[in-house]
C-alpha positions as CSV (number, residue, x, y, z in Angstrom):
1,M,51.4,98.4,82.2
2,S,54.3,98.5,79.8
3,L,56.1,101.0,82.0
4,T,55.8,98.6,85.0
5,V,57.2,95.7,83.0
6,A,60.1,97.9,81.7
7,V,61.0,99.0,85.3
8,G,60.7,95.3,86.5
9,L,63.0,94.1,83.7
10,A,65.5,96.9,84.4
11,V,65.6,95.9,88.1
12,L,66.1,92.2,87.3
13,L,68.8,92.8,84.7
14,A,70.7,95.5,86.5
15,P,73.7,94.7,88.7
16,P,72.8,94.5,92.4
17,E,74.5,97.8,93.2
18,H,72.1,99.6,90.8
19,A,68.9,97.6,91.6
20,A,69.2,97.8,95.4
21,P,68.3,101.5,95.9
22,L,65.2,101.0,93.7
23,L,64.1,98.1,95.9
24,G,64.8,99.9,99.3
25,I,67.5,97.4,100.2
26,R,69.5,97.7,103.5
27,V,72.9,96.3,104.4
28,G,72.7,93.0,106.3
29,S,76.0,91.7,107.4
30,V,79.4,93.0,106.4
31,Q,82.2,90.5,105.7
32,I,85.8,91.7,105.5
33,L,88.1,89.3,103.6
34,G,91.8,89.4,103.0
35,N,92.6,91.7,105.9
36,T,95.5,90.6,108.0
37,D,97.2,93.7,109.5
38,A,94.8,96.6,109.4
39,P,92.0,96.7,112.0
40,D,88.5,95.9,110.8
41,E,87.4,99.3,112.3
42,L,89.7,101.0,109.7
43,V,88.1,99.1,106.8
44,L,84.6,99.8,108.1
45,S,85.3,103.5,108.7
46,L,86.7,103.9,105.2
47,A,83.9,102.0,103.5
48,E,81.2,103.7,105.6
49,V,79.0,100.6,105.1
50,Y,77.2,99.5,108.3
51,P,74.5,97.0,109.0
52,A,70.9,98.4,108.5
53,K,72.2,101.3,106.4
54,L,70.0,102.1,103.4
55,I,71.9,101.5,100.2
56,A,72.3,104.4,97.8
57,F,73.7,104.4,94.2
58,G,77.1,105.9,94.8
59,D,77.9,104.2,98.1
60,F,79.8,101.3,96.7
61,H,81.8,103.3,94.2
62,A,82.8,105.8,96.8
63,A,83.7,103.1,99.3
64,R,85.9,101.4,96.8
65,Q,87.6,104.7,95.9
66,R,88.3,105.5,99.6
67,L,89.7,102.0,100.2
68,R,91.9,102.3,97.1
69,A,93.2,105.7,98.2
70,H,94.3,104.6,101.6
71,P,98.0,103.7,101.9
72,A,97.4,100.6,104.1
73,F,95.9,98.6,101.2
74,R,97.3,97.5,97.8
75,S,95.7,99.2,94.9
76,N,98.2,98.8,92.1
77,P,96.3,97.5,89.0
78,W,99.4,95.5,88.0
79,R,99.2,93.4,91.2
80,G,95.5,92.7,91.2
81,P,92.2,94.5,91.3
82,G,92.7,96.2,94.7
83,P,90.0,96.7,97.2
84,T,86.5,95.7,96.2
85,V,83.1,96.2,97.7
86,T,80.4,93.7,96.5
87,L,76.7,93.5,97.3
88,I,75.4,90.0,97.7
89,P,71.6,89.7,97.1
90,S,69.5,87.9,99.6
91,V,68.4,84.4,98.6
92,A,65.2,84.6,100.7
93,G,64.1,87.8,99.1
94,D,64.8,89.7,102.3
95,V,65.4,93.5,102.4
96,F,68.8,93.0,104.0
97,W,71.6,92.1,101.6
98,D,75.1,91.2,102.7
99,V,78.2,93.2,101.7
100,E,81.6,91.7,101.1
101,I,84.7,93.9,101.3
102,R,88.0,92.4,99.9
103,V,91.3,94.1,100.7
104,T,94.9,93.2,100.5
105,D,97.2,94.8,103.1
106,R,100.5,96.3,102.1
107,P,103.4,94.4,103.7
108,G,104.9,96.1,106.8
109,T,102.0,98.2,107.8
110,W,101.3,96.4,111.1
111,P,103.7,98.4,113.3
112,A,101.8,101.6,112.5
113,H,98.4,100.0,113.2
114,V,99.7,98.6,116.5
115,L,101.1,102.0,117.6
116,L,97.9,103.8,116.6
117,D,95.8,101.2,118.5
118,L,98.0,101.6,121.6
119,M,97.7,105.4,121.5
120,A,93.9,105.2,121.0
121,T,93.6,102.8,123.9
122,A,95.8,105.0,126.2
123,L,93.5,107.9,125.4
124,R,90.4,105.9,126.2
125,V,92.0,104.8,129.6
126,R,93.0,108.4,130.4
127,S,89.5,109.8,129.6
128,G,87.9,107.0,131.7
129,D,86.2,105.2,128.8
130,A,88.3,102.0,129.5
131,E,89.9,100.4,132.5
132,P,93.8,100.3,132.8
133,W,93.8,96.5,132.4
134,Y,92.5,96.9,128.9
135,F,95.6,98.9,127.9
136,L,97.8,96.2,129.4
137,W,95.9,93.6,127.4
138,R,96.4,95.5,124.2
139,L,100.1,96.0,125.0
140,E,100.4,92.2,125.5
141,H,98.7,91.7,122.1
142,A,101.2,94.1,120.5
143,G,104.1,92.0,122.0
144,Y,102.7,88.9,120.5
145,R,102.5,90.6,117.1
146,L,106.2,91.7,117.4
147,A,107.3,88.2,118.4
148,E,105.4,86.7,115.5
149,A,107.0,89.1,113.1
150,C,110.5,88.3,114.4
151,G,109.9,84.6,114.0
152,A,109.7,83.7,117.7
153,K,107.2,81.2,118.9
154,P,105.0,82.3,121.8
């Protein structure tokens, strides 16, 4: 009986990142905040946090370290906390908890992201995974980004 009470108190008093694996919690939705230039796919691939994934102890620390190590995001402790990955407990007592990822882009990284996106789209079109119009649409989007950066109004 006392062991059950001790485990229950430990789960209640522990931070969500530590209590979630004991409760069998899964990731619900993933919210990416503060991201302006880098694609969301980059943030998700670095964090490796996806909906319905079972949460483990080291997932959040490892995701935070991968995001801080990537050159697209600010991670200087003198300029702020850097990328953070936070687990938000469910209010309804559900097994799916939300994850909030906060990043701050380094200035001037958008040209590299646009070029990588165009190259990936061209490869998808060439392999037959996408239609040619999709590449033209992405190219038009890149033109809008360039015009916006130069101060032109579309």
